[in-house]
N, C-alpha and C positions, 0 to 999 in steps of 0.2 A: 693115701694121698687124697686131699679133698677136691671137690670139682665141682662147678656149676650141673646140678641135675634140670637142663634144659633141652628139650628134645629138638634135634637136628643143629646144635651149635658145634662150630668145629671143635676138635680134641684141645688144638693149641688155646681156643679162647675160653674152654672150661676149665682148665687146669689151674689149679691153687696149689703153689709148691709150699712144704714145710720151710720153716726158717725164713719166711717171706712176708713182706707187707705190702698190701694194695689198697688204693684210694678209690672210692666209689661216689659219684658227685651225682645229685639229682635235684630239680626244683621242688619235689614234694617228698615228705617222709615215707609214704608208701611205696614211692619207688625204689628208694634204697632197701626197705624193709623186705619187700618181696623178693627182689633179688638175692638179699642176704640168706633169707630163708630156702632159697633154691641152692644154697651151698652145704646146707646140712643133709647129709647122706644116712639113711637110716640104717645102712648096713655096718656103718662105722661104729667103733665102740669108744672112740675119744670123746674127752670132755668139751664141753662149749661154754664159753663165758659172754656174757652181753653186758654191755655198760650203755645206758640209754636214759635219758629225762622221760622218753615214751616207752616204757619196759612192757606197758599193757600191750602196746601194739604189735609187738612181736608174737605175743602167745593169742591174740584174738583175730588175727588175720585168717582170711580162708586159705592161706598158704601154711598154716602153722603146725599141720598134722605131724610131720617129722619131728619137729622142735617139742611138741606136747610130749610125744611119745617119748623121746629122749629124756624130757624132764621126770617122767614118770619112772624112768629107770635111774633117777638121781646123778645124769649126767650133766645136767645144765645148771649154771650159776649166774643168775642174773643180779646186777646191780642197778639201781634206780639213782639217777642223779636228781636229788631236790633241788627245789627253785633256791634254796638258801646257799647251795655251792657257787652261785653266781658273784657272791660278795668277793669270792677268792680269784687271783689271776689265773689265766689257763694253764701256766707251766706248774704252777703248785697243785692244780687239780689232776693234771696228767700224771706227774710223778706219784702222787697218791694212788692214782689207778694202777700204774705199773706195779707199785709197791705191795698193794692189795692182791694182785693177781699172781704174783711172784711168790705169795705165802703159800700157794698151793703146790702139792707135789706132782700131780699127773699133767705136766704142761707139754712134755714133748709130743708133738703132732696134735696138740688141740686147737680148736677154732676159737678164735677170739673176734668178737664184733664190739667194736667201739664205735658208738654214734652220737655226732655233734650236730644240732643246727647252726646256721649262720648267725644267728643272734647272739650265740653262746660264745662264739670265737671271733667277733666282729671286730673286737678291741685288740686282737693279736697282731701284732705286727710283722713284717716279712721275716725278720731275724729271730723273733721268740717263735714262730710257726717251724722255721727250719730247726732250731733247737728241740721242740717238741717232737717232730719226725725223725729227728736223729735219734733221739732217746727210744722211741718206739722200735726203729730199725735195729738198734743195739739190743734191746728186750727180745725181739723175734729172733735174731741172730744167737743169743745166748740161751733161750729156752727151746728153740725149734718148733714155736707155735706158728700156725698161719692166721696172719693178721688181716682184718677187712677194716678200714678206717671209713666208716659212713659219714658223707656231709650232706647236709640237705637245708634248702632255704631258696627264697626267690632270688637272691643276689649271687646264688652259687656260681654262675658264670664267671664271676670275678676271680674265684678262686681256682677256676680251672687252670689258667694261665700261669699262676703261681704254683702249684702243684707240679706242673710241666716240668718247671725248672728244680724239682726237688726229686729228679729220677735217680739221684745217687743216693738216695734213702727209700725209695719206692720201688718195688718190682713190677707195678703196674697200675695205670689211671685209666678210669672208665666213666663215661658220661651217660646217664640215663634220662631219656626224654620221652614225652608223648606227642605224637603229631598224626591227625585224622585218624584217632583211635586205634593207633598203632604204636606199641611200645618200641623205643629203638635204643639199643646199645652202641654207643660209640666209644671204640676203643683208641686211645691217644698211643698208648705203648702197653704191651703185656708180655712178660717174661715167663717162657716156658720151658720144658727139660730140652727142647730142641732149637731153640733160638728166641728170636723176640716177634710179636705180632704187632703191626702197626698200622695206624689209620684204616681201621676195618668198621664197617658198619653191620649190625644184624637187625632185622625187624622181626618184632615178634608178637604174636596175639596170645590170648589167654582163653584157654580150652580145658575145662573141667578143673580149673584151679591148679593148672599147670602151663607154664610159659612154653611156646611153641615157634620155632624160627619160621618166619615165612618166606623171607628173602635175604641174602647176603650181598651188599655191596662193597666191592674193593676199590676204594678210592685210587690206589696206587697204579692199578691195571685199568682203570676205567678212563678212556679216553673222551675229550670233549669233541663229539663230531658236531660238524658244522651243517645246518640245514641247507640242503641243497634240493628240495622238493619245488616242483614245477607250478604245483597249485597254492604256494604259501601266500601270495598276496590274494587269492579268491576268499569274497566274503559272503555267505549265504546268511539270509536273514528273513524272518517271520514278517512278512507285509504290514503288519500293524505295529510293527517296532518304531517306524519312522511316520509322521504326518503324510498324510496322502497327498501326491503331489511334489513330495521332496526329490530334488534332483541328485542323484547318487553316482559316484564313480563308476566306470565302465566295470570294473571288476567286482561289484555290488551286484547280487541277484537275489530277488526275493522268492519265497514261497508262500502257501498258504495257511499253513500252521504248523504248530510244533511237530506234530506226527509225521509231515512230508518230511520236515527238516530232519527228524530223527532217522528217516530212511535213507537220506541223503548222506549221512554220517559215513557209513562204510565204503562209500564211493570216492572218498578225499583222503588224502594224507595229513596235510599240514594245515588245511583252510582254516578259516574262522566262522564257526556257526553261531548265530545270535538267536537264542530261544525268547519267546515272548511270555510273560506274565500278566495276566489279567486277573479281575476279582473272579473268574470263572476256571482259572487254571488249577489243575490237581497238583499241588507241589510234590507230593509223595511219588506221583508216576512220572514227574519231571526229573525228580533225583535219580531214580531207576534208570532212566533213559540216559542221563548223563554219565551216571556209574557205567553201563553198558557201552556207551561209546569210548570212554576211556579206557575202559579194560581191554576192549577189542581193537581198538583203532590206534592206540600209542598216544603218547606222550606230547608229539609234536602238534596235533590236532588241538586247535584253540575253541573253547567252550564258553560262550559269554550269554548271561541272561540280562535281558532288560525288563525292568518293572514297568509296565505301561500305565494301569490303573489297580493293579492289585495291592496287596498288604503282605510284604515279606517281613518278616519279624526277624530279632537279631539271631534266634536258634535256627530259624530256618535258613539264613545267610551262613551260618557256620555250617550247617548239615550240608548245602549244596557244594560248599568250598571243599569240604572234606570227600565228598563223593565224585570230586574231580572237575569242577568248574573253575576256570581261570579267574573270571571276572564277573561282577555283578553291578550294573548299571542301573538309574533310577529315573522315575518319570520326571524329574526337573533336568534329566541330561538332554541337552540339545543334539540335534542331528551333526552339528559341525564338532562339538565336544565327542559324540559318539565316535566320529572317523578317528579322532585323534587318539582316543582310549583305544579303539583296536589297533591301532597301529602301535602303540607302545609296547602291545604284548607279541607282535608278529617277530618272529626270528627266535623266541624262546621255548623252551620245554616247559611242561609242567613238571615239577620237581619234588612236589609232596609226596611223602608215601600214600599208596592207594590201600584202603581197608579190605579185608579178605572179601567181603560181601555187604550187601545193603544191610541185609540183617544184623550184622554185626554191628554195624552203627547205630540202628534203629532200636537195639535193645537197651542202649544208654539213655534214650528219651524215655522209655518205657518205666525207668527208675524216679521219674520225676511227675508221676501222676499225682501224688498226694497233694493235697492244699487244704489250708486253713488252719484252725488251732490243733496243736499237739500237747500232750503232756510233756513237761520239760525234758525229762531223759529221753523219750522217744523223739522228741523235737532235735536234741543235738547229734544222734544217731543218722535221722533222717537227713539232716543237713550236710553230714559228712558224705551220704550216698548221693546226695544232690551235687554237692561240690566234685565229688569224684566223677561222676557223668559229666558235668560241665566240662572238665579238664579234658575229657576223652573227646568230647565234640568241639572243643574250642570256643566255648561259651563263656562270657563274662557270668557273674554272681556276685550278690553284695550281702553281707550280714549287717543289719542296722541295729544299733543299741539305743533304746528309749528309755531315758530315766524319768520316772514318774515324779511329779511335783509332790511336795509334803500334804499330807491328808487327802490324797486323792485315794477313792476306794478302786482297786485294779480293774473290777468286773465293768465300771462305766467305759473306760476307754477301750477295753476288749469289746464290747459289745458294737463298738463303731467301727471295728475292721470288717471290711466287706471284701473278703479274698473272693477273686474270680478266676484267676490264671492258674492253671496245674503248675505246680513247682514252687508256689509263694506259700509258706507256712509261717506260723508265729507262735510264741510261747512267752512265759512269764517267770521269772524267779526274783522273790522278794520284790523291789522295787523297779525292776527293769524289765522291759519288753522287749523282747528278741524278735526280729523279723528278718526271714531270709527272702530275697526277690530273685529268682531263678532267671537266668537269660536278660539281665537288667545291668547297664554299666554305670558306673559310680556318678557320672555327671546327670543321668536319668533318675536318680534316687528321689528328688523331691518331687517331680512329676508324677513318679510311681506313687507315693504316698498320697498326694492329693487325690488321685484316683481310687485308692482303696481305702482311706481314713475320711469318714463323713464330714468332721469338723476341722479345725485349725489345730494343728499339733501342739503349739506353742500354749494351748488354755490347758493341756494335761502333761506334757513333758518339759522338763527342766532343760535338757540336753539331748543332742542326738549324735552318735558315733557311727562311722561306717568303715567296714572292714571291707575292701574289694579284692585282695589278694587270696587264692584259693589255700595258699600255704598257712597263711595266718587265720583264714576261716576256720580250717581242720584243726589247728593248734587251739583256737578259741574253744571249740568244741571238746576237744580232748579235756582241755583245763576245767572248764566248767563242770563236764561230768566227773572230774576228779574231786574238784571242790564240794559238790553238792552229794557225793556219797554217802549215804547214812542219815542226810538231813532231810526233815519232811517238808516237802512244797505243796502248796495248795494246787489241787487240779480243778480246773474250771470247766471241764468238758460238759459236764450236765448243765451247768448256768448258761452256757453258750449254745446249747444245743437248738435253742429257737432262733439263733443268729444264722442258721443253715437254710433258710426261707428262700434263698436266691437259686438253691441247686434245683436242677431239673427233675420234675418227678413224673415219671411216665403214666402213672395211674391216677385218675380224676377221683378226688375226695367223694364219697357218696352224698354229701349234701348237695353237691354240683349236679349229681345224676339225678337225685330226687327231684330238683327243680326242673330239670329238662324234660321230666316224666310227666309233670303237673301239666293239667289244661291250661291252655292259653288265655289271658285275661282280655276278654272282648268287651266289658262296660267302659264307654267312653265318656261317661259322665263324671264332673268334677264338682263335689260336693262343696268345695271351699271357693268355687270360682264365681266372680260376680262380673256381670255385664257392663263394658265401659265404651261410651260412645264417643268417637273422636271426630272433630269437624275442622275441617281446612280454612285457612284465612285467605281470603282474596280469590282471584280466579287461577286455575291451574291449567 
């Protein structure tokens, strides 16, 4: 019998019965693919059938070792759905999938993975989807296969409610998501050999290419306790959070700096702590302090950050929220608004999952250190890495497509890109420049381009298209890499090497050192100067 090879997962949640069909939904392809790869047991000798438009993603993942091993033993049968299949309706496609797989002999106890993204089934109405799932249910019952129906896409949440109503044809429904750098499995219902598992959540982390359970939340047995703490109305803040002389309520108390406030944290239970961020604040240290307070002091403690005169970028905001902060306020927040914002979070718990450690979160920021021009194939792979890191940090990201005007030599606009931020990369394929802006919201794209492109973009580019959803960004990269496989693209790395002059070089050029060692010029005479007499008119 098949099961999910996930360390720490309950036996009932692991189980995948024969002659059964399950649905797994997720907003991104890699979420469902990685989970499906954990269903492949190296010790079993059953055949594996995979149907997907992104078939290469199953074999190229860091979790693909068991699948590749089975493929070498001729146990894996992959079927790639080409883009031309989209001209047929979904019922026709799925009937042919079932017909094709049914032609194989060793189907009993085989594992069948059917993967669609929401764009491929968005034209299917409720009645048609019910017919499709009924056909797969009949197929599983007749052949004895274990069928995993994988659905991914940005609007997959809409299908979750629809699939709940199809429990007559499904033995299980699971939703996979990512929150605060933690993978979350949400079981709506899951039939197993001893009964039914329902309304369960499991928090997972990734260790050495293996999903491991961090925490299990049983929503059915979890009671909603009310806050009855005596210090819930107390607010402790750093003294520079509000202007000097501001009159505050009696339960507001000030401390000297962030370190004193951090020391105060373990002595309270449900109070509110307001930290200050100035231009001199070490944000990494502040993030670690907030994480330690959240981890050791519980979820009733309120952690607020007030930006006084510092710079908290979008990625810093998401990092702090991931590490346990409830609320971030800005320099424009007036004292009266601060009071109402603090009041709005009192009485509530911090409900987001907490990552295992600060290092676990920071490793995703290390994936975004590359910047500047990259060869196109390397660019698409790096954008996927950046996008995956952004998903784990809750950070936005955009892929901008800039189509060149006719008769524009690509090297000229490429020279005008002046990339300074880590995570911002660009490349070119044929007549289109591709630019990925990490930690950038869609409404900030035009301002960002003005800062990194030296001239007006309309002088070089005919049009600009922006992709802001991480699902479509990753889809675009995969499709581009597939389209340009085997085609020769010009690499401008050498021509653009001179465009890296803005990068910091710790070693001083020899010419400058020679000039410093030369004797000082002491001759004050000016051969080309002529004396000029100035006279003032009138009395001064």
